[in-house]
C-alpha positions as CSV (number, residue, x, y, z in Angstrom):
1,X,-27.1,-15.2,6.1
2,X,-24.0,-14.8,8.6
3,X,-22.0,-11.7,8.5
4,X,-18.5,-11.8,7.1
5,X,-17.3,-10.9,10.6
6,X,-19.3,-10.6,14.1
7,X,-17.9,-9.7,17.5
8,X,-20.2,-10.9,20.3
9,X,-19.6,-9.4,23.8
10,X,-15.9,-9.2,23.7
11,X,-14.1,-8.6,27.1
12,X,-10.4,-8.1,26.7
13,X,-7.8,-7.3,29.4
14,X,-4.2,-6.1,29.5
15,X,-3.0,-7.8,32.6
16,X,-5.7,-6.8,35.4
17,X,-6.7,-3.8,33.3
18,X,-10.3,-4.4,31.7
19,X,-10.0,-2.6,28.3
20,X,-12.9,-3.9,26.2
21,X,-16.4,-4.1,27.9
22,X,-18.8,-6.3,26.0
23,X,-17.8,-4.9,22.5
24,X,-20.2,-6.3,19.6
25,X,-20.2,-5.4,15.9
26,X,-20.8,-6.9,12.7
27,X,-19.3,-6.5,9.1
28,X,-21.5,-7.7,6.3
29,X,-20.6,-8.8,2.9
30,X,-19.1,-6.0,0.8
31,X,-19.5,-3.4,3.6
32,X,-17.1,-0.9,4.8
33,X,-17.6,-0.4,8.7
34,X,-15.7,2.7,10.3
35,X,-14.6,2.1,14.1
36,X,-14.2,5.6,15.5
37,X,-13.4,6.9,19.0
38,X,-10.8,9.0,20.8
39,X,-7.3,7.9,21.4
40,X,-7.3,5.1,24.1
41,X,-11.1,4.2,23.5
42,X,-10.1,0.6,22.7
43,X,-10.1,0.6,18.9
44,X,-6.6,-1.0,18.3
45,X,-7.4,-3.5,21.1
46,X,-10.6,-4.5,19.2
47,X,-8.5,-5.2,16.2
48,X,-5.8,-7.2,18.3
49,X,-8.8,-9.1,19.9
50,X,-10.1,-10.2,16.2
51,X,-6.5,-11.0,15.2
52,X,-6.0,-13.0,18.6
53,X,-2.8,-10.8,19.3
54,X,-4.5,-9.8,22.4
55,X,-7.2,-12.7,23.0
56,X,-10.4,-11.7,24.4
57,X,-11.1,-13.3,27.8
58,X,-14.8,-13.8,27.0
59,X,-16.9,-13.2,24.2
60,X,-16.7,-14.8,20.5
61,X,-15.2,-13.8,17.1
62,X,-16.9,-15.4,14.1
63,X,-15.7,-15.1,10.4
64,X,-18.6,-16.3,8.0
65,X,-20.2,-18.0,11.0
66,X,-16.9,-20.1,11.9
67,X,-15.7,-19.5,15.3
68,X,-12.1,-18.0,15.3
69,X,-11.9,-16.8,18.8
70,X,-8.4,-17.1,20.3
71,X,-7.4,-19.1,17.3
72,X,-3.5,-18.6,16.3
73,X,-3.2,-15.5,14.2
74,X,-1.7,-17.3,11.5
75,X,-4.7,-19.4,11.1
76,X,-7.1,-16.3,11.3
77,X,-4.8,-14.8,8.3
78,X,-5.2,-18.0,6.5
79,X,-8.9,-18.2,7.1
80,X,-9.2,-14.9,5.1
81,X,-8.5,-11.9,7.3
82,X,-5.9,-9.4,5.9
83,X,-4.6,-7.1,8.8
84,X,-2.6,-3.8,8.3
85,X,-1.5,-2.8,11.9
86,X,-0.2,0.7,12.9
87,X,3.3,0.9,12.1
88,X,3.1,-0.9,8.6
89,X,5.6,-3.9,9.6
90,X,7.1,-4.0,6.1
91,X,10.5,-5.5,5.5
92,X,12.7,-2.4,5.3
93,X,15.9,-4.4,3.9
94,X,13.8,-5.8,1.0
95,X,12.7,-4.0,-2.2
96,X,9.0,-3.3,-2.7
97,X,8.9,-6.2,-5.1
98,X,10.5,-8.5,-2.7
99,X,8.1,-7.5,-0.1
100,X,5.3,-8.4,-2.4
101,X,6.6,-11.8,-3.0
102,X,6.6,-12.7,0.8
103,X,2.7,-13.6,1.0
104,X,1.9,-17.1,-0.2
105,X,0.1,-17.2,-3.7
106,X,-3.7,-17.3,-3.1
107,X,-6.1,-17.5,-5.9
108,X,-8.1,-14.5,-6.4
109,X,-8.3,-11.1,-8.1
110,X,-5.4,-9.6,-6.3
111,X,-2.0,-10.4,-7.6
112,X,1.3,-8.4,-8.0
113,X,0.0,-6.8,-11.1
114,X,-3.2,-5.8,-9.7
115,X,-1.6,-4.1,-6.8
116,X,0.7,-2.2,-8.9
117,X,-2.3,-1.0,-11.0
118,X,-4.0,0.0,-7.8
119,X,-0.9,1.8,-6.5
120,X,1.3,2.9,-9.5
121,X,3.6,4.8,-7.0
122,X,4.8,1.2,-5.9
123,X,5.4,0.1,-9.5
124,X,7.7,3.2,-9.9
125,X,9.5,2.4,-6.6
126,X,9.6,-1.5,-7.1
127,X,13.2,-1.7,-7.0
128,X,13.6,0.6,-3.9
129,X,14.3,-1.0,-0.4
130,X,11.1,-0.7,1.9
131,X,13.1,1.3,4.3
132,X,13.7,4.0,1.9
133,X,10.1,4.6,1.1
134,X,8.0,7.5,2.4
135,X,5.4,6.9,5.1
136,X,2.7,7.0,2.4
137,X,4.4,4.5,0.2
138,X,5.1,2.2,3.2
139,X,1.3,2.3,4.0
140,X,0.6,1.2,0.4
141,X,3.0,-1.4,0.3
142,X,1.4,-2.7,3.6
143,X,-2.1,-2.8,2.3
144,X,-0.8,-4.0,-1.0
145,X,0.9,-7.1,0.7
146,X,-2.4,-7.8,2.7
147,X,-4.5,-7.8,-0.5
148,X,-2.1,-10.4,-2.1
149,X,-3.7,-12.8,0.5
150,X,-7.1,-12.3,-1.4
151,X,-8.7,-11.8,2.0
152,X,-12.5,-12.1,2.8
153,X,-12.1,-9.1,5.2
154,X,-9.5,-6.5,5.3
155,X,-8.6,-4.8,8.6
156,X,-6.9,-1.4,8.5
157,X,-5.7,0.3,11.6
158,X,-5.2,4.2,11.1
159,X,-4.1,4.0,7.4
160,X,-3.9,7.9,7.2
161,X,-1.8,8.5,10.3
162,X,1.2,10.7,9.8
163,X,0.6,10.9,6.0
164,X,0.6,14.1,3.9
165,X,-3.0,15.2,2.8
166,X,-2.4,14.2,-0.8
167,X,-1.1,10.8,0.0
168,X,-4.0,10.3,2.4
169,X,-6.3,10.8,-0.6
170,X,-4.5,8.3,-2.8
171,X,-4.8,5.8,0.2
172,X,-8.5,6.4,0.7
173,X,-9.3,6.3,-3.2
174,X,-7.6,2.8,-3.2
175,X,-9.8,1.8,-0.1
176,X,-13.0,3.1,-2.0
177,X,-12.0,1.1,-4.9
178,X,-11.6,-2.2,-2.8
179,X,-15.0,-1.5,-1.4
180,X,-16.5,-1.0,-4.9
181,X,-14.9,-4.4,-6.0
182,X,-16.8,-6.2,-3.2
183,X,-14.2,-6.6,-0.4
184,X,-15.3,-6.2,3.1
185,X,-13.4,-3.7,5.1
186,X,-13.1,-2.9,8.9
187,X,-11.5,0.6,9.2
188,X,-10.2,2.3,12.2
189,X,-9.4,5.8,11.4
190,X,-8.8,9.1,13.4
191,X,-9.8,11.2,10.3
192,X,-13.5,10.8,11.0
193,X,-14.5,13.0,8.0
194,X,-12.7,10.6,5.5
195,X,-13.9,7.5,7.3
196,X,-17.5,8.5,7.3
197,X,-17.4,9.4,3.6
198,X,-16.1,5.9,2.8
199,X,-18.2,3.9,5.2
200,X,-21.6,2.3,5.2
201,X,-21.9,1.9,8.8
202,X,-20.0,3.3,12.0
203,X,-19.3,2.3,15.5
204,X,-18.0,4.5,18.2
205,X,-16.0,3.3,21.1
206,X,-15.7,5.2,24.4
207,X,-13.8,3.6,27.4
208,X,-14.0,0.2,25.6
209,X,-17.6,0.3,25.1
210,X,-19.7,0.7,21.8
211,X,-21.5,4.0,22.6
212,X,-23.0,4.5,19.0
213,X,-23.6,2.4,16.0
214,X,-25.6,3.2,12.8
215,X,-25.4,4.3,9.3
216,X,-22.2,6.4,8.7
217,X,-24.1,8.9,6.5
218,X,-26.4,9.8,9.5
219,X,-23.5,10.3,11.8
220,X,-21.6,12.4,9.4
221,X,-24.5,14.8,9.1
222,X,-24.7,15.3,12.8
223,X,-21.4,17.1,13.5
224,X,-22.5,17.9,17.2
225,X,-23.1,14.3,18.0
226,X,-20.0,13.2,16.3
227,X,-17.8,15.7,18.3
228,X,-19.6,14.7,21.6
229,X,-19.1,10.9,20.8
230,X,-15.5,11.0,19.3
231,X,-13.9,14.3,20.2
232,X,-13.5,15.0,16.6
233,X,-13.9,18.6,15.4
234,X,-12.8,18.6,11.8
235,X,-15.7,16.7,10.1
236,X,-16.5,19.4,7.8
């Protein structure tokens, strides 16, 4: 059976700078995969390569066995990939509810009522302008908007970045629920402890290369190895 997502030997450049060096990874059905590494390791570039925002020069990206390498980003989204980038990219001049009405209706379990149930805080703030939300509420809104596309795969880039610890826990609980309900997730996250608690499998990037891959639980249990690979000292 083909993976939900498979990257095979991606080489991606910014101009003449060679950023990704033969990156390969797989996300299986219903699996949450954590992509870890130091700042500048190539994590966001990997996500941008998947979404064809920075297309790989060589290598292949497949979604359920279908080649989507260098397809226009809107086609990749339409094929079933929900992408929540750093910066959230919500519409600040529109209300929460209006933001949630932007995605086209796609049949599946996720609708506006379901995302309000997942994030009760959004329901409470549904008439508030997006620009007036806290960073955590904006992250919830960005995730909710991606879920309304009923994706086969959800890609999250640093969802906890800059958020208060109590909000981080709320966001991570929501991600854990998505996983329990069978959604495949690729998670880039600086908080390695949280990521490895949620993930089934982990990949670690260093200087644009995969330097480790394996079960998340094994990596989380080996604090010294995690620190050596990803420069993270707060695994606890």
